[in-house]
Steps between C-alpha positions, in 0.01 A plus 500: 500500500398607148441222249449502123212304346409416141137612465453332163588148623395287792747479786382143586390328180352150497654216304185485289514868398585580140829693463503856371522521123652851507766469768751241610742468788804280556443482875127434533183416317306811398122467513278795395303664779165674467683834455730379222573782257311757709686804641859489619647156546728535804367583846693596815326411826608604848369602842567855614618608846142476624454143374268596213557320171603716203532423128660661196501372140778534241544413132846348537649257751816703558292807595303293750819352648651848543185628670490201735862555603434869563196424715693247708781750557261784595309278742824384662623860547163638608481724192207332327249738339154376409431594135127525565546741790647762271160535333372676813434869437732766633204659679432180697863474612514872584182491707629200692823692572321824586257348747764289676780760520559672833440867422395802700150613408632805316749285308229246420284769341795625293574147380138440396487834318828441316396153386159617387610817321838410353569124495171314444409690179813349338561168673184425701338246267820354357619149597784565740730263310442696180646829624830570327788724614464710185137568590596605853764734355239649264264549796773684693560732206128571466444568872807726511305744283217510754650455847766685691821298525457435872141379446609285205765330715247419772243371249765290326600354837142373540521333157832338593357375829200336333715321243753401767213339689414304184861377485499393865168319452652311203248654260774637275868412484653848474385854573450693172603816685860374520717726287234767450646850526329798658563861399806646667426667830587866510588591854382847591676665789290616792498880529394588858258785555670823611435591865300810402268285288446259789420790733254634244325163483475485879354851511255416219365189675154516664524556873423136589766374255775752575676292765457190280690673220770616739532150648541348152784740423660459844484120528486352148195289585323344207153627425323194644726502806410862575127442444507192726693662785333478842558730795656220708773457237637851559734535798496873578762472776757308297399692185456198278231320304459122469385363165298184571221510242364683199157603380404309185222641284394247232316615189194312621408463863579685820849603612671275751822484703759263357862400541773740383644447154796280604652356815751788504212749491440427868721771643540790739564842349637789709313830466622857509358726771302699243321186382420389856367846587287500186348162592427619853331813363300285257368281782409805705306651210355174369445259792514130418178346370487122529422331168378144463710327236612152402847412625688251278847560641485134600369341176408178680286680757325800342273689736296817523603749762494868584813674380631835623632621167701819518378632165143489371332685217256785547221247562692324777557197279825323400680683221444329164753531219251640250382764746858591584580535128241780472639670810856471367408662168352799684809519720729505196291771332495720811871442566591601144291815530677591824842428348418714195389790719818468707709500183328814372579682825860381498545596134352847558739553793792383283405747224454777755858444615617559143542134409821441693751248373394141539210298379146628512270337754404151383137402455435182698199279428376157603607275209226352285418148613633551853327297769518441872779251425720796405493604865657162576774573245547841665552333838754260353690790340522674839655191660749463217588870505588468868736209427287211624629167365309264272402262779347780707303638206377150417378444858327838520318445170420134565657372177530123474868517393777762496527446124153655458617808686815525291319444170258780583720760668865427419529821293406708806795392714767772497813436298789427736764503227716761669484313831599180319808665350602632841463155658723336240753784517526465879598133473705494179614859468856428617564235232781636275408557136600222262522712186854546355663832561432758232811576289652845540 
């Protein structure tokens, strides 16, 4: 319980003590203490939730009484915040959160990089209790000029998490991120690659990556899922592939096999005959080479083992993302050259026919910024075009929730407006009109 003490006067004076010449009281004898006239007169004393004694001094008695009542109420409700704890630097709180949070290794490196490059320069050395909402809002505005909106949202989420940890640890009372507004998110609709562009990319792939490119377009596997695929996970008789792991390539260190992205990412994906035949031809041309790699698919029991990865690079090593990025750029360049040459031939034939009515042949190119993930979008668009429902598309892609599938691809589902009208007409079409008869 918090109590208020008069620092300037003894709490237990002796009968022989001389009374205070400056102050009097109707209820008790005031005797000057050794601190009389020094600093603030009224002191609030209490023990925090951990049993440690705390003190605060005030100029006026009513201020001390109010503070004591507030402390008692906060302690009773479990909302007490230690004023001294708020002097801890944001960096100290953030490092405690970062090192204790359960993150994948790739996520952990992204968190460390975001804190170091974008958050610590502004808030790192500040007392965590001194960070104001207006300063967080100013930081958001500044970073919006530097970061893409998606990156800004992720970085801001790290800032929120650190300050939320400070609230839970009773270092600060409220999160200064509450009420902060982020720039409006502009949703860009996914435009799937045309089939001819996908075929051009497959043809432009190096021989040892050709079936990998076809598989990505025919199954919608994520990049890491395709790189981490082992021969045993392909059922050639049932024509299906089981996603049980992914290849993770951290910025530092060797690649390793890890868990898929989410629980729903564990899935079985049916394959078309052309994809199965391509995989069989790939294995015939490039027999499996066992690769020793660390397996962290069970995080509690990591182990090294020999994996029979279906796809390796030209050095018979697991495919790294940076190496694949170079390969992909060459594929895009070669595919665009092939598409341009095809367009020139088609345009010449169209001119030779006297430019018949209709549009001239269209020049197709791989869009700037396209990546292997666009082959996943292409696969999703094929399922939607053939009237697969949302739940099926979600399961095939391994999305955590159907809402993710809808948010990403809802514009690709065909418009059934005419079918809707027909359905209503079939049920309610015989209802007589209620409009008054038109006068003659």
